[in-house]
N, C-alpha and C positions, 0 to 999 in steps of 0.2 A: 503493500500498500504507500502511496506517495505520502510524502511528509507535507503537513502544512504550515507555513510561514507562520509564526505567532507573535512575531514582533510588531509595532505599529506600522500601519498602512502608509507605505510612501505616499507622499503630495507634492503637487507643484512646489510648494513652498520651499520645500527640502531642495529639490533641484535648484530655484533659484538662488538658495543660500550659497552653493557651491561657488556661483560666479560674482557673488558678493563678497566672499570672501578671500576672491583672488586678486581682489585691487591691491597694487603697489604704487608706492609712490613714485615719483619720476627718479630719484636718486637712486632706487632700488633696480630700475628698468635694466635687463639683461636680454640678450637673443641667444635663441638654441635654435639647433639644426638636428634633423633626421636626414642622414645622407647614405643615399644606397648605391652599390656598385654591384658589377657583375663578374663573377668569376669566371673565366675562359681559360680552356687549357692551351698550354704553349705549344703542343704539337700541332693540332688538327683545329684549332680555336671553335671548338665546340665548347658548350655550357658544361660546368662541372657537377657532377652528380652528388646526391646526399650520401647515398649508400655504398659509392666504389670505395675502393681501397685507400687510394689517393683523392678522396672526394670532402666534401665540408665537413661531414660529422667527424671525420678522425683528424681532420685539420685544426677543428675547434677545440677538440680534445688536447691535443698536443700544444696549444697556444695556452689552455688553461694549466697545464702541468708546468709549462715553462715560467709563466710569468704570474701564477698564483691568482686567476680569476677563479670566480664561481659559476657554477652551472646554473642555466636556465634550463629546467624540464618541462615537458609536457608530456605525463605520465612517465615512461621511461626514456622516452626521445631528448635528445639534445639537441636545443632548437637556439641556443644561445647563451653568451656569458656576459658577467656582469662585475663591474668594478669600482664600488662605490655607488655614484649617481650615474656612471656611465654603461653603457651596455653594449655588446656587438650580437645581432639579431639577425634572424635568417625570414625573408619575403618567402612566398609560396614555392617560388622557382629557385631557391637556393641564392638568392640576390644577398649580399652582406651589407647590413645596416648598420652604421655608427649613430649611434643617438648619446648624444652629450650634454653634460649638466649644461646648463644656459650659462653664459658667461658676459659681462659686461663689456669687454675689449675684444675685436676681433682677434686680435694678437693671441688671445690666452685660448679662443678654440683653434687656432691654426698650429700653435705649439702643440697642444693634444692631439691631434691628428697627426702632424709630423711624428710625434712620438710612437702612437699605435701602428702606424704605417712603416716606421723602422722595425719596431719589435716584429711585426708581422714578415718583413722580406726574406728573411733567412728563409723561414718556415714556408714561405711561396715556392722559393726556389725547390725546396726539398720535396715539395707537393706538386710540382711542375704545374703551377697554373697562376696566372695574373688577375689582377682586380683592374678592370676598365670602365673608364667614366664615361659612359655612353646610355642614353636613354631606352635603350634597346637591346634584346640579343642579337649580334651581328650577324649569326649564323644559323643556331639551332633554334627553331620554331616550337612551340609549345606541345605539339604531338611527342616530343624527342625529349621533353622535360618533366621528370618526374615532380610530383607534388611532395612538399616537405610533408614528413610525418606527424603533422598537427592537427589535432581535431577539429580545430577552428578552422582551418583551411581547407579541410574535406568536406565539411559542412557548406562552406562559402561556395566552393568547386560546385558543388550539386546543386545551389541556389541560383548564384547569381545569373543574371539574363541578358541577352546581348551577344551580337554576332562576334564580338571581340573580347569578352571577359575571359577566355582563357588566357589571351595575348596579354591582356591587364596584370593576370595573376601571374603567370610564371615567365615572361618575357621582359618586363619593363623593370627601370630601374628610376627613381628620381630623387629630388630634394623638397624637403620641406622647411620650411622658414616658421619660426616661433617667436610672437612678440607679446610685450606686457600691455597693461591697461589699468588706469589709474580710477576709473569710474564706469557707470554704464554709459553716459552719454560718449566719453572718449571712447570706450569698447565699440561702441554702435558705429560711430564714426569711422575708426580703424576698419571695421570689418566692412562698411560698405565702399570705402574707398579700395579696400585690398579686392573685394570683388570685381568692382569697374576697370582695375588695373589687369586682371587676371588675363584676358587674351592678348594684351600687349606685351606682358613679361613673359608669356609663354612664347610668342612669337623672338623675341628678343634672346631666350637662351633657348630655342629649339635646336635639337641636338640627336635626331634618330632617324636619319633617312636611309641609312642601307640596313635591311634585315633579311635574314634568310639568303645571305648572300649576293642581294641585288637591290639595284636602287627601286625604292618603293614609289616614286613620286611623290612622295611626302617629305614634309621637311621634319615633322616631329609626328611618327608613326606611335610613338607613346601615345601625344594628345589625342589621337585618332581613336586610339584603343579604348581610351577613357570616354571619348564621344558614344562608342558603342558598348558601353558597358551598363546595364540595370538603371534605367535613368532616372527609377524612383528613390535613388538614393545617391546619385552623381549631379554634377551641375553645379549651377548657382542655388543658393538658398534664400534669397532675397531678390527682390526686383528694385533694390536700391533707393527704398522707401527712407527718408531721413527720418520718420518718428518710428522705425524697426527698433524695438529692445528685445531686453534678455527675454520677456514672456511669449515676443512673436516668434524668436528663435527656438525656443523651448516646444512651443507648438508645432512648428515645422518639424522638429524632430519627432515628437509624440505621433503624427501623422504619417511617418515612414513605417513600412509593414516591417514587422519582426522576423528574424532568420531566426533564432535560439535564445534561450537564457542556460544560466547552469547552476546548477545546486552541487557544491564539491566538487567529483570528479563525474557527476552525471550531467549531460546534456540533453536539453528538452527541447526538441525542433518544434518551431511554430510553421516555418515555411511559409510565411505571409497569410497565415488564417487569421491575423488579426492585427493591427495597428498597436502601437505602446499605449496610445491614449486608452483604448480600450482596454489593455492588460491595465492600466494604471486605475481604471474606474472599477475594473469587475474581476480581478484576477485571472486566472487561468487553471482549469482542473486542479482547485485547491491549492494554489500557489498564488501569494500575493508579493507583487513586486516589490523590490528593495534599490537601495543605490546602486548596489552592484551591477544589478541588471539595467539600471537607463544607463550606466558608465558603457557597459557593455554595447547595449545598444546603440549608442551614440558613437560609438568606435567603428561600428559595421554601419556608420552612413559617411559617405565618402564625397562631399561636396569639394569644389575647388578651395574654398575657404570653410574652415569649421571654428566655432567659438568651444573653448573648453576652458580651462584655468589661466589659459592664455590664448592669442588666436592663431592660429595654425594655416600657414598658407602652401597648398599643397600642389600648384600645378607647373611645376617645373622639371624638364628634363634634367637627367644628371650629365654634367657639364665638366670638360677638362680644361686644361692649361692654365689653372688656378681661378679659373671663372665662379668656382664655388665660392671664393671669398668676394667677388662681386658683386655676386647674389645677395649675401649678408650684409655686404656694405650698402646696397642699393635700397634694400629695405629699413636698415637700419636709418640713413638718412633720411628717409622720407617719414617713416612712422614716429621717429623720437624727436619729431620738431613740429610745432603747430603750425608753424608758417609753412613748411614744406606742405603738411598736411591740406594746407588751405588752398595752396598753389595748385597742387593736383585734383583737388575737389573742381576747382574752377577750370582747370583744363580738359577734365574729362566729363563734366555736368552738361556740357553742350550737347551730350551723345545719349542718344534715348537709350532705354534697357534694353528694347529690341534691336537696337542696332549694335550694341556689343554684344547680344545673345547670337546674331548673325555672324558677326565678327568670328565667335568661340569656333564656329563651325567651318569658317575658311581657313583659321590659320594653321591648323595643320598642314595643309598643301601648300599655302603660300608664305608662311613665313612672314617677314616684313615687306613683302611685296605684292602690297594691297591698299586699298584705300578704306578709308571711312568719311563721310560725308564729302569726298572728293579730296579728302585730306589725305596723303601718304602716310603710312603706318610709321615710314622712317622716322617722318619730321616728328611725329607723337611720342615714339621713344627716345629720340635726341632731347626731347623737351623734359621729359619723365628722368632722363639720365643726368640732365643738367641740374634739375630742380635736386636730387639726391647729391650732387657733388656739392653745390654751393650749401646745402646744410651740412655736410659732413665738415666743410670748413669751418662752418661757424662753429661746430662741435669741439673743433680743438684737439681733437684727439689723434690726426695724421691718419685717418684712416680713409681718406680720399683716395690713396694710392691703389688702395684693393680695389677699385672701379676702374683701373687702367686696362687689364686685359678685354673686359667687353666693352670699355669705350672705343678701343682699336677696332672692333668689329662695326660698332655702330656708324662711327664716322667714315668707313669705307661702305657702307648701308647694307651690310651681309649679316648673318646670323652664324654659328657655328656649324650648323648643317649648310650651308651655303658652300662654306670652305671646306668641309669634308667631299661635296658633290663635285666641287671644281678639281679636287686632287684623285678623286676615285674615278673619275672619265679623263684625266688628265695623266702626271707622272705616276699614279700608282696602278694604271691600266686594270682596275678592278680586283686588285690582288688583296685579298683580306688580310693576308700578314700583314700588309702595310699600314691598314686600317686599325688593327689592333694594336700594333705598334705606337700610333699616333694617338691611340687613346688610353692606353696602359698607365696607372698610377703607380702602383706597386704589383 
């Protein structure tokens, strides 16, 4: 017989408290990242498997033994490692993710990534694979990528609909940026502006044109995969309304169909038979909702920008050539300056929700080679970068230097994908080894 939860019933006010309790003073503001990379074999450039002898599982075991990191387990399966507040975890297709404790300075994040990369480098040579900074598996496609043995991923893979949902889960790698807020007004202003910016920034950092060893015709195939994954839980979660608040965001999440919830080691599958609001009101087969249930449900909601006890911006391909730090600096410059936020708001508010929504569908193919209201996207991108650069100068932490890698691309009017395609169809002569060498981080 299923156990009944006997604690007090979860109410919306309990969920609201988690956002109110997340306020930071401006002096406490930090920036965080989740940074995914693709493990690629050195000999044939295929994706590294979890189960093989020189695969991801054994690599993580060795890393933990060498450097005294703790295991993260799902049942008996090793799915990641942790060292204090820093983790190395695996996405469904064994994409390797650093999730780092937020820092005030970009240099602190960079030092930590450099350190962890150095620790990994010798083991990577021994295990005969590399980590590449790219938005999608360059050669192996999802049918030949085993799913990580994690119960959550197994359930998601069976549930998520959309013609490219398997591509999204098993092939793609991205970067997520996390920023703080000081009040509901501040959070929702940042949330609205982050959503408005999404297609433009996706274009600026597009970095996934080659998939399955061929030119796909898209500059961000990763962005295309997300467009074709379960529209109930992906995309925009606001229409950029200025009066949109915490309560509105919670209502949006409550109206998303549930996939499952968990009680101890037991997974109770819902498979969209009810929305969380119905579960909140009426329970489900003797179970009452808990805060853990809501947290899990909200983590199974995948909009381009997600509200948590920080704002999580999720729409970026993994990028190389130190553009990771350009991305961090870009957001820090804009979101930690009231003046910069106002300038961006004025710049983008001339466009309607429908115009920006339509742009989201064009960006995977056109990158920056497009128009909105007859304005070149390149021009908008350069204005956004200029706002970020000016703001970083005023912050006086010498962090504007981190923008230089992406500025070089923007001033030439190109994306990272354009440079890859130029080389792919030119001096690389469609040679996958040269692409992987160009993308290799460690």
